[in-house]
C-alpha positions in Angstrom: -33.2 -30.9 26.5 -34.8 -34.5 26.7 -38.0 -35.4 24.7 -39.9 -38.4 26.4 -42.9 -40.4 25.3 -45.1 -42.1 27.9 -44.5 -46.0 28.1 -47.2 -48.2 27.1 -47.8 -52.0 27.5 -48.8 -54.4 24.7 -51.8 -56.8 25.0 -52.4 -59.9 22.6 -55.3 -61.9 23.5 -55.5 -62.9 27.1 -52.0 -62.6 27.9 -50.0 -59.3 28.9 -46.7 -59.2 27.0 -43.9 -57.2 28.7 -41.7 -57.3 25.5 -38.9 -54.9 26.3 -37.2 -55.5 23.2 -40.2 -55.0 21.0 -42.7 -52.7 22.8 -41.1 -50.8 25.8 -37.8 -50.4 24.2 -39.4 -48.8 21.1 -41.0 -46.2 23.4 -38.0 -45.4 25.4 -36.9 -41.6 25.7 -35.6 -40.3 22.3 -32.4 -39.1 24.0 -31.7 -42.7 25.0 -32.5 -44.4 21.6 -30.8 -41.7 19.4 -28.0 -40.2 21.8 -25.9 -39.4 18.6 -28.6 -37.3 16.9 -29.4 -35.3 20.2 -25.7 -34.7 20.7 -25.4 -33.2 17.1 -28.4 -31.1 17.6 -27.3 -29.5 20.9 -23.9 -29.0 19.6 -25.2 -27.1 16.6 -27.5 -24.9 18.7 -24.7 -24.2 21.2 -22.2 -23.2 18.4 -24.9 -21.1 16.8 -25.6 -19.4 20.2 -21.8 -18.9 20.8 -21.0 -17.3 17.5 -24.0 -15.2 16.5 -22.9 -12.5 18.9 -19.3 -12.2 17.6 -17.9 -10.4 14.6 -16.6 -12.9 12.0 -12.9 -12.8 11.3 -13.8 -13.1 7.6 -15.6 -9.7 7.6 -12.7 -8.1 9.2 -10.2 -9.3 6.8 -12.4 -8.4 3.8 -12.8 -5.0 5.2 -9.2 -4.3 5.6 -8.2 -5.8 2.2 -10.9 -3.6 0.4 -9.9 -0.5 2.1 -6.2 -1.0 1.3 -7.0 -1.7 -2.4 -9.1 1.4 -2.8 -6.3 3.8 -1.5 -4.1 2.9 -4.3 -3.6 5.1 -7.3 -6.2 4.2 -10.3 -3.0 4.2 -12.6 -1.4 1.3 -11.0 -1.8 -2.0 -13.0 -2.3 -5.3 -11.2 -3.0 -5.1 -7.4 -2.9 -7.8 -4.9 -3.8 -7.2 -1.3 -3.7 -9.9 1.4 -4.5 -9.5 5.0 -2.5 -11.5 7.5 -3.9 -14.1 9.9 -6.2 -13.0 12.7 -5.9 -15.0 16.1 -8.8 -17.4 16.0 -9.1 -17.0 19.8 -10.1 -13.2 19.4 -13.8 -12.7 20.2 -15.0 -9.1 19.2 -18.7 -8.1 19.6 -20.6 -8.2 16.5 -21.0 -4.7 15.2 -24.3 -3.2 14.6 -23.2 -0.7 12.1 -20.7 -1.0 9.1 -17.1 -1.4 10.2 -14.8 1.7 10.0 -11.4 1.3 8.2 -8.3 3.5 8.3 -4.6 3.8 8.0 -2.8 4.2 11.3 -0.1 6.9 11.5 2.9 5.7 9.8 1.3 3.3 7.4 2.3 3.1 3.9 0.7 2.2 0.5 3.1 -0.5 -0.4 4.6 -3.8 0.9 3.9 -4.8 4.5 1.6 -2.2 6.1 -1.2 -2.0 8.6 -5.0 -1.3 8.3 -7.1 -0.4 11.3 -10.6 -1.8 11.6 -12.9 -0.3 14.2 -16.5 -1.0 15.4 -18.3 2.2 16.9 -21.6 0.5 18.2 -23.1 -1.0 20.1 -19.9 -2.3 21.7 -16.9 -0.3 20.5 -13.7 -2.0 19.5 -10.7 -1.6 17.2 -8.1 -4.0 15.6 -4.9 -3.4 13.6 -4.8 -5.9 10.7 -1.4 -6.7 9.1 -1.7 -6.3 5.3 0.6 -7.1 2.5 0.1 -4.9 -0.7 1.6 -6.1 -4.0 1.1 -3.5 -6.8 2.6 -4.1 -10.3 3.0 -0.9 -12.5 4.8 0.2 -15.5 8.1 1.9 -14.5 11.2 3.2 -16.4 14.1 0.9 -16.7 17.6 1.3 -17.8 17.9 -0.3 -21.3 21.7 -0.4 -20.9 24.5 0.4 -18.5 24.4 4.2 -17.9 27.4 5.8 -16.6 27.5 8.6 -14.0 27.3 12.1 -15.6 25.5 10.8 -18.8 22.9 13.0 -20.3 19.9 10.8 -20.7 18.1 10.1 -24.0 14.7 8.4 -24.7 16.4 5.3 -26.2 18.4 4.8 -23.0 15.1 3.4 -21.3 12.5 0.9 -21.6 9.2 0.3 -19.8 8.6 -2.9 -17.6 6.3 -3.9 -14.9 7.6 -4.1 -11.5 6.2 -4.5 -7.9 6.3 -0.8 -6.5 6.5 -2.0 -3.0 10.1 -3.0 -3.9 10.9 0.4 -5.0 11.2 2.6 -1.8 13.4 5.2 -3.5 10.6 5.8 -6.1 10.3 5.4 -9.8 9.2 7.2 -13.1 6.4 6.0 -15.2 7.4 7.9 -18.4 10.8 8.3 -20.0 10.0 11.7 -21.0 10.1 12.9 -17.4 13.9 12.3 -17.3 15.0 12.8 -20.8 17.6 15.6 -21.0 18.6 15.1 -17.4 22.0 13.7 -16.3 22.8 10.9 -13.8 24.4 11.5 -10.4 25.4 7.8 -10.3 25.8 4.9 -12.7 22.8 2.5 -13.3 23.2 -1.2 -14.3 21.1 -2.4 -17.3 17.7 -3.6 -16.0 17.8 -1.2 -12.9 14.7 0.9 -12.2 15.6 4.5 -12.6 14.8 6.3 -9.2 14.4 10.1 -8.7 17.4 10.1 -6.4 19.6 9.2 -9.3 18.5 12.0 -11.4 19.7 15.7 -11.7 19.0 18.6 -14.0 21.5 19.3 -16.6 24.2 21.7 -15.6 23.9 25.0 -17.7 26.8 26.7 -16.0 29.8 24.8 -14.7 32.5 26.2 -12.1 35.3 28.0 -13.5 33.8 28.7 -17.0 33.4 32.2 -18.4 29.7 33.4 -18.3 27.6 36.3 -19.2 26.1 38.2 -16.2 23.0 40.1 -17.1 21.5 42.9 -14.8 18.3 44.5 -15.7 16.4 47.6 -14.2 13.7 50.0 -15.6 13.7 48.2 -18.9 17.6 48.7 -19.2 19.7 45.7 -19.6 23.4 45.5 -18.7 25.7 42.7 -19.8 28.9 41.9 -18.2 31.5 39.1 -18.3 31.9 36.9 -15.3 33.4 33.7 -14.1 31.2 31.0 -12.3 32.3 30.0 -8.8 30.0 27.0 -8.7 28.0 24.6 -11.0 24.4 25.7 -11.7 21.3 24.2 -13.1 18.2 26.1 -14.6 16.6 28.3 -11.8 19.3 27.6 -9.3 21.0 30.6 -7.5 24.8 30.4 -7.8 27.8 33.0 -7.3 30.0 34.4 -9.9 32.7 36.9 -10.0 32.4 40.1 -12.1 35.4 40.1 -14.3 35.4 43.9 -14.7 34.7 45.0 -11.0 35.9 41.8 -9.4 33.0 41.6 -7.1 31.1 38.5 -6.3 27.5 38.4 -7.1 24.6 36.1 -6.8 22.0 35.4 -9.6 19.9 32.7 -11.0 20.7 30.5 -13.9 18.5 31.3 -17.0 20.2 29.4 -19.8 23.6 27.8 -20.8 26.3 30.2 -19.7 24.0 33.1 -18.7 23.3 34.3 -15.1 20.7 37.0 -14.1 21.4 39.2 -11.1 19.2 41.7 -9.4 20.0 45.3 -9.6 
């Protein structure tokens, strides 16, 4: 758009002065006198027209980060959620309603994951945003070297903050949850204690003499037996009845005691 002003002549006394530098020049079209200002104005207008119809990348990133943070358990301490870069060339229609966010199938709540961002109207679109989740939580850590087969005590552990994204095998938040259990493998000092390293204590060991209890209609019968496998509380194992020589199956109820059905 060019704004113009009608040119006028200047008169002084009897003579007509055609002073282009002082008169006509001052009344030249604005576009010619101030080309830089006009250029900036048009550039601003064109930029505004070009962007007002598109969804801002900042709003998409903010939606993805907020959604991921809200999915984390409240018990987790410090949380840092950072969305990855969105291609600046991407042009998505501005959404007329609040954006919808979701976790695609296979996404996880720690480390590198993906958040889906979707617009349902007026022009539907969807985008998958890469997100990095760093969540610090108090976890149980070995206070010293722990050998395989050790029965664990409360003093064997300390509580430290770790990034749970780096703990794919899991972790414990309270030492009371594993006190009394034993280790299936050794752990170095400072190692996070994973559930996969834990086992319930063996109440019956293979080859040891045990008591087999059978109960029916209020009558309890006890007999001697020998365990054929190891067993923890509630586990079903086999044993040999030393009197009848028959092999029976039952549940471990306590140290050296197996209960069998009648």
